[in-house]
C-alpha positions as CSV (number, residue, x, y, z in Angstrom):
1,M,5.3,17.0,-8.3
2,S,3.7,17.4,-11.6
3,Y,2.4,13.9,-12.2
4,A,-1.4,13.9,-12.9
5,G,-2.1,10.3,-13.8
6,P,-3.7,7.5,-11.8
7,L,-2.3,6.1,-8.6
8,N,-3.1,2.7,-7.1
9,I,-2.2,0.5,-4.1
10,E,-1.1,-3.1,-4.6
11,S,-1.8,-5.1,-1.5
12,F,-0.5,-8.5,-0.5
13,T,-1.1,-10.8,2.4
14,V,0.8,-13.4,4.4
15,D,-2.5,-15.4,4.4
16,N,-1.8,-16.7,0.9
17,A,1.5,-18.6,1.2
18,A,2.2,-18.8,-2.6
19,I,1.7,-15.0,-3.0
20,A,3.6,-14.2,0.2
21,V,6.7,-16.2,-0.9
22,A,6.5,-14.8,-4.5
23,A,6.4,-11.2,-3.1
24,S,8.8,-11.9,-0.2
25,I,6.3,-11.0,2.4
26,W,7.5,-12.4,5.7
27,R,5.5,-10.3,8.2
28,P,2.1,-8.6,8.3
29,L,2.2,-5.2,6.6
30,A,-0.5,-3.7,8.8
31,R,-2.9,-4.8,11.6
32,S,-5.6,-5.6,9.0
33,Q,-6.2,-5.3,5.2
34,D,-8.5,-2.4,6.0
35,R,-5.8,-0.5,7.9
36,L,-3.4,-1.1,5.1
37,A,-5.9,0.4,2.6
38,E,-6.6,3.4,4.9
39,T,-3.0,4.3,5.5
40,G,-2.1,3.7,1.9
41,L,-4.9,6.0,0.7
42,A,-3.8,8.7,3.2
43,F,-0.3,8.5,1.8
44,L,-1.4,8.8,-1.8
45,R,-3.6,11.7,-0.9
46,S,-0.7,13.4,0.8
47,L,1.3,13.1,-2.4
48,G,-1.5,14.6,-4.4
49,R,-1.4,17.7,-2.1
50,G,2.4,18.0,-2.7
51,N,3.2,16.9,0.9
52,Q,6.3,14.8,1.6
53,P,5.5,11.4,3.1
């Protein structure tokens, strides 16, 4: 992978009905928002090291 630009995580929640419907979120994506951020960050870091997810 040769991409060197910024990466980000876009997180949604089922706790906001309007956003959940708009984003087609029908179940929790993780045990907590913190856990979602932790696993997402680990995934992005693994990409930066050239590892496969």
